[in-house]
VOFIGU-959318 format. One record per residue (C-alpha): x, y, z; residue number from 1; residue in one letter. Coordinates in Angstrom, 1 decimal. Layout:
# residues N
<kolgu <X Y Z> NUM "A">,
...
# end
This chain:
# residues 263
<kolgu <0.0 0.0 0.0> 1 "M">,
<kolgu <2.7 2.5 1.0> 2 "F">,
<kolgu <4.8 1.6 -2.1> 3 "R">,
<kolgu <2.1 3.4 -4.2> 4 "A">,
<kolgu <2.7 6.7 -2.5> 5 "L">,
<kolgu <4.2 9.3 -4.7> 6 "T">,
<kolgu <7.3 11.2 -3.6> 7 "P">,
<kolgu <5.7 14.6 -2.7> 8 "I">,
<kolgu <2.7 13.0 -0.9> 9 "V">,
<kolgu <5.0 10.7 1.0> 10 "K">,
<kolgu <7.3 13.5 2.1> 11 "N">,
<kolgu <4.3 15.7 3.1> 12 "L">,
<kolgu <2.9 12.8 5.2> 13 "L">,
<kolgu <6.3 12.2 6.9> 14 "L">,
<kolgu <7.0 15.9 7.6> 15 "I">,
<kolgu <3.5 16.6 9.0> 16 "T">,
<kolgu <3.3 13.4 11.1> 17 "V">,
<kolgu <6.9 14.0 12.3> 18 "G">,
<kolgu <6.1 17.6 13.3> 19 "M">,
<kolgu <3.0 16.4 15.2> 20 "H">,
<kolgu <5.0 13.8 17.1> 21 "V">,
<kolgu <7.8 16.3 18.0> 22 "I">,
<kolgu <5.3 19.0 19.1> 23 "A">,
<kolgu <3.2 16.5 21.1> 24 "S">,
<kolgu <5.9 14.6 22.9> 25 "F">,
<kolgu <9.2 16.4 22.8> 26 "F">,
<kolgu <8.7 20.1 22.2> 27 "L">,
<kolgu <5.2 21.1 23.1> 28 "P">,
<kolgu <6.0 24.8 22.9> 29 "Q">,
<kolgu <6.3 24.4 19.1> 30 "L">,
<kolgu <2.5 24.2 18.8> 31 "K">,
<kolgu <2.1 27.6 20.4> 32 "G">,
<kolgu <4.9 29.1 18.3> 33 "L">,
<kolgu <3.9 27.6 15.0> 34 "F">,
<kolgu <0.1 27.9 15.2> 35 "A">,
<kolgu <-1.4 30.8 13.3> 36 "L">,
<kolgu <-2.7 33.7 15.4> 37 "Y">,
<kolgu <-4.8 36.8 14.7> 38 "Y">,
<kolgu <-2.5 39.4 13.1> 39 "I">,
<kolgu <-2.9 41.9 16.0> 40 "D">,
<kolgu <-2.2 39.2 18.6> 41 "S">,
<kolgu <0.9 39.4 20.6> 42 "R">,
<kolgu <1.6 35.8 19.6> 43 "N">,
<kolgu <1.5 36.5 15.8> 44 "F">,
<kolgu <4.5 35.9 13.7> 45 "M">,
<kolgu <4.5 36.1 9.8> 46 "P">,
<kolgu <6.1 32.6 9.4> 47 "F">,
<kolgu <3.0 31.1 11.0> 48 "Q">,
<kolgu <1.2 31.4 7.6> 49 "F">,
<kolgu <3.4 28.4 6.7> 50 "V">,
<kolgu <4.1 26.6 9.9> 51 "T">,
<kolgu <0.4 26.3 11.1> 52 "Y">,
<kolgu <-0.2 23.7 8.3> 53 "M">,
<kolgu <2.2 21.3 10.1> 54 "F">,
<kolgu <0.6 21.6 13.5> 55 "M">,
<kolgu <-2.6 19.7 14.5> 56 "H">,
<kolgu <-4.9 19.9 17.5> 57 "A">,
<kolgu <-4.8 16.2 18.3> 58 "D">,
<kolgu <-4.3 12.8 16.7> 59 "F">,
<kolgu <-7.8 12.6 15.1> 60 "W">,
<kolgu <-7.3 16.0 13.5> 61 "H">,
<kolgu <-4.0 14.8 12.1> 62 "L">,
<kolgu <-5.5 11.5 11.0> 63 "L">,
<kolgu <-8.4 13.1 9.1> 64 "S">,
<kolgu <-6.1 15.4 7.1> 65 "N">,
<kolgu <-3.4 12.9 6.4> 66 "M">,
<kolgu <-5.9 10.3 5.4> 67 "F">,
<kolgu <-7.4 12.7 2.8> 68 "G">,
<kolgu <-3.9 13.4 1.5> 69 "L">,
<kolgu <-3.2 9.7 1.4> 70 "F">,
<kolgu <-6.3 8.9 -0.6> 71 "I">,
<kolgu <-6.5 11.8 -3.1> 72 "F">,
<kolgu <-2.9 12.9 -3.3> 73 "G">,
<kolgu <-1.0 10.2 -5.2> 74 "P">,
<kolgu <-3.3 10.1 -8.2> 75 "L">,
<kolgu <-3.2 13.9 -8.4> 76 "L">,
<kolgu <0.6 13.9 -8.2> 77 "E">,
<kolgu <0.8 11.3 -11.0> 78 "Q">,
<kolgu <-1.5 13.5 -13.2> 79 "F">,
<kolgu <-0.2 17.0 -12.3> 80 "L">,
<kolgu <3.4 16.1 -11.5> 81 "G">,
<kolgu <5.4 16.7 -8.3> 82 "P">,
<kolgu <5.9 20.4 -8.8> 83 "K">,
<kolgu <2.3 21.3 -9.3> 84 "K">,
<kolgu <1.0 19.0 -6.4> 85 "I">,
<kolgu <3.4 20.8 -4.1> 86 "L">,
<kolgu <2.4 24.2 -5.4> 87 "I">,
<kolgu <-1.3 23.2 -4.9> 88 "L">,
<kolgu <-0.7 22.0 -1.3> 89 "W">,
<kolgu <1.4 25.0 -0.3> 90 "M">,
<kolgu <-0.6 27.8 -2.1> 91 "V">,
<kolgu <-3.9 26.4 -0.8> 92 "C">,
<kolgu <-2.5 26.0 2.7> 93 "G">,
<kolgu <-0.8 29.4 2.9> 94 "V">,
<kolgu <-3.6 31.2 1.0> 95 "G">,
<kolgu <-6.4 29.8 3.2> 96 "S">,
<kolgu <-4.4 31.0 6.2> 97 "G">,
<kolgu <-4.1 34.5 4.8> 98 "V">,
<kolgu <-7.8 34.7 3.8> 99 "L">,
<kolgu <-8.9 33.2 7.1> 100 "Y">,
<kolgu <-6.7 35.9 8.9> 101 "S">,
<kolgu <-8.6 38.5 6.9> 102 "G">,
<kolgu <-11.9 37.0 8.0> 103 "Y">,
<kolgu <-10.8 37.0 11.6> 104 "V">,
<kolgu <-9.6 40.6 11.3> 105 "A">,
<kolgu <-13.0 41.6 10.0> 106 "Y">,
<kolgu <-14.8 39.8 12.9> 107 "N">,
<kolgu <-12.4 41.3 15.4> 108 "M">,
<kolgu <-13.1 44.8 13.9> 109 "G">,
<kolgu <-16.8 44.2 14.4> 110 "Q">,
<kolgu <-16.2 43.1 18.0> 111 "L">,
<kolgu <-14.1 46.2 18.7> 112 "N">,
<kolgu <-16.7 48.5 17.3> 113 "N">,
<kolgu <-19.3 46.8 19.5> 114 "R">,
<kolgu <-17.2 47.3 22.6> 115 "I">,
<kolgu <-16.5 51.0 21.7> 116 "E">,
<kolgu <-20.2 51.6 21.2> 117 "T">,
<kolgu <-20.9 50.1 24.6> 118 "F">,
<kolgu <-18.2 52.2 26.2> 119 "A">,
<kolgu <-19.8 55.3 24.8> 120 "E">,
<kolgu <-23.3 54.3 25.9> 121 "N">,
<kolgu <-23.2 51.6 28.6> 122 "P">,
<kolgu <-26.4 49.6 28.3> 123 "D">,
<kolgu <-27.3 46.5 30.4> 124 "P">,
<kolgu <-29.4 45.1 27.5> 125 "E">,
<kolgu <-26.5 45.4 25.1> 126 "E">,
<kolgu <-24.2 43.7 27.6> 127 "F">,
<kolgu <-26.8 41.0 28.0> 128 "N">,
<kolgu <-26.9 40.4 24.2> 129 "R">,
<kolgu <-23.1 40.3 24.2> 130 "F">,
<kolgu <-23.1 37.6 26.9> 131 "V">,
<kolgu <-25.7 35.6 25.0> 132 "S">,
<kolgu <-23.6 35.8 21.8> 133 "D">,
<kolgu <-20.5 34.6 23.7> 134 "N">,
<kolgu <-22.1 32.5 26.4> 135 "S">,
<kolgu <-19.6 29.7 26.0> 136 "H">,
<kolgu <-16.9 32.0 27.3> 137 "Y">,
<kolgu <-18.6 32.9 30.5> 138 "F">,
<kolgu <-19.4 30.9 33.7> 139 "N">,
<kolgu <-22.8 30.9 35.3> 140 "A">,
<kolgu <-21.9 33.7 37.7> 141 "G">,
<kolgu <-22.1 36.3 34.9> 142 "I">,
<kolgu <-25.9 36.1 35.0> 143 "Y">,
<kolgu <-25.9 37.2 38.6> 144 "D">,
<kolgu <-23.8 40.2 37.5> 145 "F">,
<kolgu <-26.2 41.0 34.7> 146 "I">,
<kolgu <-29.1 41.0 37.1> 147 "D">,
<kolgu <-27.2 43.3 39.4> 148 "E">,
<kolgu <-26.2 45.6 36.6> 149 "Y">,
<kolgu <-29.7 45.8 35.2> 150 "S">,
<kolgu <-31.1 47.0 38.6> 151 "R">,
<kolgu <-28.4 49.7 38.9> 152 "D">,
<kolgu <-27.4 50.6 35.3> 153 "D">,
<kolgu <-26.0 54.1 36.3> 154 "D">,
<kolgu <-23.4 52.6 38.6> 155 "N">,
<kolgu <-20.1 53.4 36.9> 156 "T">,
<kolgu <-18.3 50.6 38.7> 157 "E">,
<kolgu <-20.7 48.1 37.2> 158 "L">,
<kolgu <-20.3 49.7 33.8> 159 "Q">,
<kolgu <-16.5 49.4 34.0> 160 "E">,
<kolgu <-16.8 45.8 35.2> 161 "R">,
<kolgu <-19.1 45.0 32.2> 162 "A">,
<kolgu <-16.6 46.7 29.8> 163 "K">,
<kolgu <-13.7 44.7 31.3> 164 "R">,
<kolgu <-15.6 41.5 30.7> 165 "N">,
<kolgu <-16.1 42.4 27.1> 166 "M">,
<kolgu <-12.5 43.3 26.7> 167 "L">,
<kolgu <-11.5 40.0 28.3> 168 "G">,
<kolgu <-13.5 38.1 25.7> 169 "I">,
<kolgu <-11.9 40.2 22.9> 170 "R">,
<kolgu <-8.5 39.2 24.2> 171 "D">,
<kolgu <-9.5 35.6 24.4> 172 "L">,
<kolgu <-10.7 35.6 20.8> 173 "K">,
<kolgu <-7.6 37.5 19.6> 174 "A">,
<kolgu <-5.4 34.7 20.9> 175 "N">,
<kolgu <-7.2 31.6 19.6> 176 "I">,
<kolgu <-4.7 29.8 17.4> 177 "P">,
<kolgu <-5.5 28.0 14.1> 178 "M">,
<kolgu <-3.7 24.8 13.3> 179 "V">,
<kolgu <-4.0 22.1 10.6> 180 "G">,
<kolgu <-3.6 21.4 6.9> 181 "A">,
<kolgu <-7.3 21.4 6.2> 182 "S">,
<kolgu <-7.1 24.4 3.8> 183 "G">,
<kolgu <-4.4 22.6 1.8> 184 "A">,
<kolgu <-6.5 19.4 1.9> 185 "L">,
<kolgu <-9.6 21.1 0.6> 186 "F">,
<kolgu <-7.4 22.4 -2.3> 187 "G">,
<kolgu <-6.5 18.7 -3.0> 188 "I">,
<kolgu <-10.2 17.7 -2.7> 189 "L">,
<kolgu <-11.4 20.3 -5.2> 190 "I">,
<kolgu <-8.6 19.5 -7.6> 191 "A">,
<kolgu <-9.5 15.8 -7.5> 192 "F">,
<kolgu <-13.2 16.6 -8.1> 193 "G">,
<kolgu <-12.4 18.9 -11.0> 194 "M">,
<kolgu <-9.9 16.6 -12.7> 195 "L">,
<kolgu <-11.6 13.2 -12.0> 196 "F">,
<kolgu <-15.2 14.3 -11.5> 197 "P">,
<kolgu <-16.9 11.0 -12.3> 198 "N">,
<kolgu <-14.5 8.7 -10.4> 199 "T">,
<kolgu <-16.4 6.5 -8.1> 200 "Q">,
<kolgu <-15.4 6.7 -4.4> 201 "L">,
<kolgu <-16.7 4.6 -1.6> 202 "F">,
<kolgu <-17.5 6.4 1.7> 203 "L">,
<kolgu <-16.7 4.7 5.0> 204 "L">,
<kolgu <-19.6 6.5 6.7> 205 "F">,
<kolgu <-22.3 6.1 5.4> 206 "P">,
<kolgu <-21.0 3.1 3.5> 207 "P">,
<kolgu <-22.1 4.1 0.0> 208 "M">,
<kolgu <-20.5 4.9 -3.4> 209 "P">,
<kolgu <-20.4 8.5 -4.6> 210 "I">,
<kolgu <-18.8 10.3 -7.5> 211 "R">,
<kolgu <-16.0 12.7 -6.7> 212 "A">,
<kolgu <-17.8 15.7 -8.0> 213 "K">,
<kolgu <-20.7 15.1 -5.7> 214 "Y">,
<kolgu <-18.5 14.6 -2.7> 215 "L">,
<kolgu <-16.8 17.9 -3.4> 216 "V">,
<kolgu <-20.2 19.6 -3.9> 217 "L">,
<kolgu <-21.4 18.2 -0.5> 218 "F">,
<kolgu <-18.3 19.5 1.3> 219 "Y">,
<kolgu <-18.6 22.9 -0.3> 220 "G">,
<kolgu <-22.2 23.3 0.6> 221 "L">,
<kolgu <-21.6 22.0 4.1> 222 "Y">,
<kolgu <-18.8 24.5 4.6> 223 "T">,
<kolgu <-20.8 27.4 3.3> 224 "V">,
<kolgu <-23.7 26.4 5.6> 225 "Y">,
<kolgu <-21.5 26.3 8.7> 226 "N">,
<kolgu <-20.0 29.7 7.8> 227 "I">,
<kolgu <-23.5 31.3 7.7> 228 "F">,
<kolgu <-24.8 29.4 10.7> 229 "V">,
<kolgu <-21.7 30.5 12.7> 230 "S">,
<kolgu <-22.1 28.3 15.7> 231 "N">,
<kolgu <-20.0 30.0 18.5> 232 "P">,
<kolgu <-19.1 26.7 20.0> 233 "T">,
<kolgu <-17.8 25.3 16.8> 234 "D">,
<kolgu <-14.0 25.4 16.8> 235 "N">,
<kolgu <-13.6 24.4 13.1> 236 "V">,
<kolgu <-12.2 27.1 10.8> 237 "A">,
<kolgu <-14.8 26.6 8.1> 238 "H">,
<kolgu <-13.8 29.8 6.3> 239 "F">,
<kolgu <-10.3 28.4 5.9> 240 "A">,
<kolgu <-11.8 25.3 4.3> 241 "H">,
<kolgu <-13.8 27.4 1.9> 242 "L">,
<kolgu <-10.7 29.4 1.1> 243 "S">,
<kolgu <-8.8 26.2 0.2> 244 "G">,
<kolgu <-11.6 25.1 -2.1> 245 "L">,
<kolgu <-11.7 28.5 -3.9> 246 "L">,
<kolgu <-7.9 28.8 -4.3> 247 "I">,
<kolgu <-7.6 25.2 -5.5> 248 "G">,
<kolgu <-10.4 25.7 -8.0> 249 "A">,
<kolgu <-8.6 28.8 -9.4> 250 "V">,
<kolgu <-5.3 26.9 -9.7> 251 "L">,
<kolgu <-6.8 23.9 -11.4> 252 "V">,
<kolgu <-8.9 26.0 -13.8> 253 "T">,
<kolgu <-5.6 27.7 -14.8> 254 "Y">,
<kolgu <-3.7 24.5 -15.2> 255 "W">,
<kolgu <-6.3 22.5 -17.1> 256 "K">,
<kolgu <-7.1 25.0 -19.8> 257 "R">,
<kolgu <-5.5 22.7 -22.4> 258 "D">,
<kolgu <-6.2 19.4 -20.8> 259 "R">,
<kolgu <-9.1 17.1 -20.6> 260 "Q">,
<kolgu <-10.9 15.7 -17.6> 261 "N">,
<kolgu <-9.9 12.2 -16.4> 262 "F">,
<kolgu <-12.7 9.9 -15.3> 263 "Y">,
# end
């Protein structure tokens, strides 16, 4: 089975798994250093746009990404060649990190505006809405404070305490790292679906056959759905996945102008 691995795919697997082992068992500080942070975070470094791809949250996160590369990568490398498969992986990975950082920057800008508006006009109802929107960051005691603040909304000490809570949430969000090669993998997935659209795949769950183009369509729609639903407890960077799909589609469209689909 492993003899069928092509050189670039094999090396990407070895490097990524090796980095995970090193970061998990020998140098755990690497995960914090190499993960991608919000560009205004004190932890952000420009090289993280590359290194975050080689860090993963846990074994299952690593397994899912590497399994996808293992399944779809070799055939793509045989068709595109080692140079283009490496370009596809790196450009989709780095590009999705850049686009996701822009998405996070936009959301952080919205959050900062919300906090500034509250600071100018402290309102218990607005603070209550803020807590509801970010409830997973607070403990149950915050609702006692909301009740106290609502009964005495002119109390400057309570207003400042509410503002500090909001600023604390902002700081937490500003320092949430992103790790994983999912953006790069989604580039591989869209490339496979575009170049081998009618190839029959067999899903493990549910156990059923499906053509590659429909699998890509499902993942694309599922990703867009999750972006719009925006579940605050969901720690998956769906926008990075969508970015990988879009960047991969642009690259493959450019490359395949003079080539035919393979089935």
